[in-house]
Steps between C-alpha positions, in 0.01 A plus 500: 500500500785741578659432161162533327439840663842631397462379142152649476615838635760539223696726736800270515695271269530157663840361402508172694339273757700413814469195722711313754594139429653257749797375300506164678134409456446690171179642641367844590593579858208447742248429223662168404413553132726331247739725309366380165149618590627852565679482166167408341330795672755747369487352149121530489508854639772594252748661740859403585540315831780598737572216745672571828652170618556443871654205684311211659488663844527863397548775758360853497855622440538285189160611373589866549836468325356320198213744471732799519713359217199455274346838578825683434530320165154618399561849633802520268256434216286794605238316707377718787204311650408154628136386517363297793161340559481578872157616618505608865805378697658834591816350654571300184447807284737702716763224477476490121519877470802518730687235301425672170607836638847352565544452124320819399180336374132539587215254561158495336204336676206490253270313741579691818217532755238348272220293650620141465153354449434742214847432365455122482156551343661719234768233454228247412297744290804573282543130430805434713533145634729371772562196715615494864853357497588558868270510803604625846379244756415773751206590276445231236533125459612234257171528309581856397832415336433441132153657507414745226464847647158561346202683649375185675840441661523861620150488653596181683817637660488488883403813690792734547684389186566789264345432157829591330716314752672827588595383851681198359203263533573359156708546186370440150603435140314694230459297182251700292376855454500806277878546516561148360508412131365157595425315826780290647397133518564362848444172680454495877745249644617381838428689821787532747508638854815675615550623859606856570862411576539368143341795322622780728824379666566675829168687497272484802130460423419818690706707257261414215233716660372641825494188718235652724266571213568228244505120499845341523652366179643150538565435132367519146315276257650510150341373184732395217377652175618344176475650154302288256154383404209734450459814715303433819125519425 
């Protein structure tokens, strides 16, 4: 949706997509999506894909160093802005803005402070389709991993779960929509549970949110998505 908004505005020239790949697992960090599926996304959208590879148990320091290298490379090409899809997490926005300021760049937040229920309704109305690839067990269960994020799924989310998953309740993979030349055919594969110590080494559950106000995260359910077959119906 953030990319769609920027393209529709015609205020900026989008030169590339950027994502973080775990070099050991060949998957998108935290989402668990296979690298080849992100390649398929970029090919269908028609934009170059910049991959930032991190190690198997990457640290914040490694992430910051790799990101700085990439941003400085694009700045040398004349790029001045980076687009993010954040909606309402003020601390995350401030962190992104501070990091960009260190390299003399600015952030754009096309979806900032929008009503998330209206936003997900617009997502569906525009013809976007997505599947939940990672579910936080503090909010969702095994049955949510691999579910298509359609209107029925959103209505059935437990009370307190943000419709857009903005608090980290879930992550998703978008496989169809107005920015794609054609839908990406995917097959929903194996579901795997990974405890917090495997996905966030050295991170205490309380640091993923206000422990007094939010359920405690013990781990995440991942759904392996494989390219092939007909697009999910």
